[in-house]
PAZAPA-4460 file (N, C-alpha, C; in steps of 0.05 Angstrom, whole numbers, plus 32768, in hexadecimal, padded with zeros to 4 digits):
% residues 68
    n_x    n_y    n_z   ca_x   ca_y   ca_z    c_x    c_y    c_z   seq   type   mol
   80AB   7ED1   7F41   80B4   7EE2   7F56   80A0   7EE1   7F6D     1      M     A
   80AA   7EDE   7F85   8099   7EDC   7F9D   808D   7EF7   7FA4     2      A     A
   8074   7EF6   7FAE   8067   7F0E   7FB7   8072   7F17   7FD2     3      S     A
   806C   7F2F   7FDA   8075   7F39   7FF4   8069   7F28   800B     4      N     A
   8050   7F20   8008   8043   7F10   801D   8051   7EF5   801F     5      V     A
   8057   7EE9   8008   8065   7ECF   8008   8080   7ED1   8014     6      E     A
   808F   7EE6   800E   80A9   7EEA   8019   80A8   7EEE   8037     7      M     A
   8095   7EFE   8041   8091   7F02   805E   808A   7EE8   806C     8      L     A
   8079   7ED8   8060   8071   7EBE   806C   8089   7EAB   806D     9      L     A
   8098   7EAA   8057   80B0   7E99   8056   80C4   7EA1   806C    10      E     A
   80C8   7EBB   8070   80DA   7EC5   8084   80D0   7EBE   80A0    11      E     A
   80B6   7EBF   80A4   80AA   7EB8   80BE   80AF   7E9A   80C4    12      K     A
   80AA   7E8A   80B0   80AF   7E6D   80B3   80CD   7E67   80B8    13      I     A
   80DE   7E73   80A8   80FB   7E6E   80AB   8105   7E78   80C6    14      L     A
   80FA   7E8E   80CF   8102   7E99   80E9   80F9   7E86   8100    15      G     A
   80E0   7E7D   80FE   80D5   7E6B   8113   80E3   7E50   8114    16      R     A
   80EC   7E47   80FD   80F8   7E2C   80FB   8117   7E2D   80FC    17      T     A
   8122   7E44   8100   813F   7E46   8100   814B   7E40   80E5    18      G     A
   813C   7E46   80D0   8144   7E42   80B4   8149   7E24   80AE    19      R     A
   813A   7E13   80BC   813E   7DF6   80B8   812B   7DEA   80A4    20      R     A
   811D   7DFA   8094   810C   7DF0   807E   811B   7DF7   8065    21      V     A
   8122   7DE3   8055   8130   7DE7   803C   811C   7DE8   8025    22      R     A
   8123   7DF6   8010   8112   7DF8   7FF8   80F5   7E00   7FFE    23      D     A
   80F2   7E12   8011   80D7   7E1C   8019   80CA   7E2C   8003    24      L     A
   80B1   7E25   7FFE   80A0   7E36   7FED   8084   7E33   7FF5    25      W     A
   8074   7E48   7FF1   8059   7E49   7FFA   8046   7E4B   7FE2    26      I     A
   8032   7E3A   7FE1   801F   7E3A   7FCB   8004   7E45   7FD6    27      E     A
   7FFA   7E59   7FC9   7FE0   7E65   7FD1   7FCA   7E5B   7FBF    28      F     A
   7FB4   7E53   7FCC   7F9C   7E4A   7FBE   7F85   7E5C   7FC8    29      G     A
   7F6D   7E55   7FBF   7F56   7E65   7FC8   7F4F   7E5D   7FE4    30      E     A
   7F56   7E6E   7FF7   7F50   7E69   8013   7F63   7E55   8021    31      G     A
   7F79   7E4E   8012   7F8B   7E3A   801E   7FA8   7E41   8017    32      S     A
   7FBA   7E35   8027   7FD6   7E38   8023   7FE3   7E1D   8026    33      I     A
   7FF6   7E16   8014   8004   7DFD   8016   8022   7E03   8019    34      T     A
   802E   7DF8   802E   804A   7DFB   8033   8059   7DE4   8025    35      L     A
   8070   7DEA   8019   8081   7DD6   800C   809D   7DDB   8016    36      H     A
   80AC   7DC5   8018   80C8   7DC7   801F   80D1   7DAD   802C    37      G     A
   80E9   7DAD   8038   80F4   7D95   8044   8101   7D9D   805E    38      R     A
   8100   7D8B   8072   810C   7D8F   808C   8114   7D74   8097    39      T     A
   8124   7D75   80AD   812E   7D5D   80B9   811D   7D52   80D0    40      G     A
   810A   7D62   80DA   80FA   7D59   80F1   80DD   7D61   80EE    41      T     A
   80CC   7D51   80FB   80B0   7D57   80FB   80AB   7D70   810C    42      Y     A
   80BA   7D75   8120   80B7   7D8D   8131   80BA   7DA7   8120    43      H     A
   80CE   7DA7   810F   80D2   7DBF   80FE   80BA   7DC2   80EB    44      V     A
   80AF   7DAC   80E1   8098   7DAD   80D0   8081   7DBA   80DF    45      K     A
   807D   7DB3   80F8   8068   7DBE   8108   806D   7DDC   810F    46      Q     A
   8086   7DE4   8113   808C   7E00   8118   8085   7E11   80FF    47      L     A
   808A   7E07   80E8   8083   7E15   80CF   8065   7E19   80CE    48      A     A
   8056   7E04   80D4   8039   7E05   80D3   802F   7E1A   80E7    49      L     A
   803A   7E1A   80FF   8030   7E2D   8114   8036   7E49   810C    50      S     A
   804D   7E4E   80FE   8053   7E69   80F6   803E   7E74   80E2    51      A     A
   8036   7E63   80CF   8022   7E6B   80BC   8006   7E6E   80C9    52      I     A
   7FFF   7E5C   80DA   7FE5   7E5E   80E8   7FE3   7E78   80F9    53      R     A
   7FF9   7E7F   8105   7FFA   7E98   8114   7FF6   7EB0   8103    54      E     A
   8002   7EB0   80EB   8001   7EC7   80D9   7FE6   7EC8   80CA    55      A     A
   7FDC   7EB1   80C2   7FC4   7EB0   80B1   7FB1   7E9B   80BB    56      L     A
   7FA4   7EA0   80D2   7F93   7E8B   80DE   7F79   7E85   80CE    57      P     A
   7F72   7E97   80BC   7F59   7E93   80AD   7F5C   7E80   8095    58      Q     A
   7F74   7E79   808E   7F79   7E68   8077   7F7B   7E4A   807F    59      F     A
   7F72   7E39   806D   7F77   7E1C   8071   7F94   7E17   8068    60      K     A
   7FA3   7E09   8079   7FBF   7E05   8073   7FC5   7DE8   806F    61      I     A
   7FD3   7DE2   8059   7FDC   7DC6   8053   7FFA   7DC7   8057    62      H     A
   8004   7DB5   8068   8021   7DB4   806E   802D   7D9E   805D    63      N     A
   8038   7DA6   8046   8045   7D93   8034   8063   7D91   8038    64      G     A
   806D   7D9C   804F   808A   7D9B   8054   8091   7D7E   805A    65      I     A
   80A5   7D74   804C   80AE   7D58   804F   80C3   7D55   8065    66      E     A
   80C0   7D41   8076   80D4   7D3B   808A   80E6   7D25   807F    67      V     A
   80FF   7D2B   807D   8112   7D17   8072   8121   7D08   8087    68      E     A
***
């Protein structure tokens, strides 16, 4: 079950990207966050990254969203 923080971050990403990231999930590590999912454009991948950076600038972020 996703935590409240994870659900809020997912909603922030989906809102910023117009819900164009499929199978989105967020993995939390020690001081880092990894985004997972699929999208059709590199631009949407970057929008997802900027949404997380805006919310949690202190974390190292790995963008594992795949562009298909």
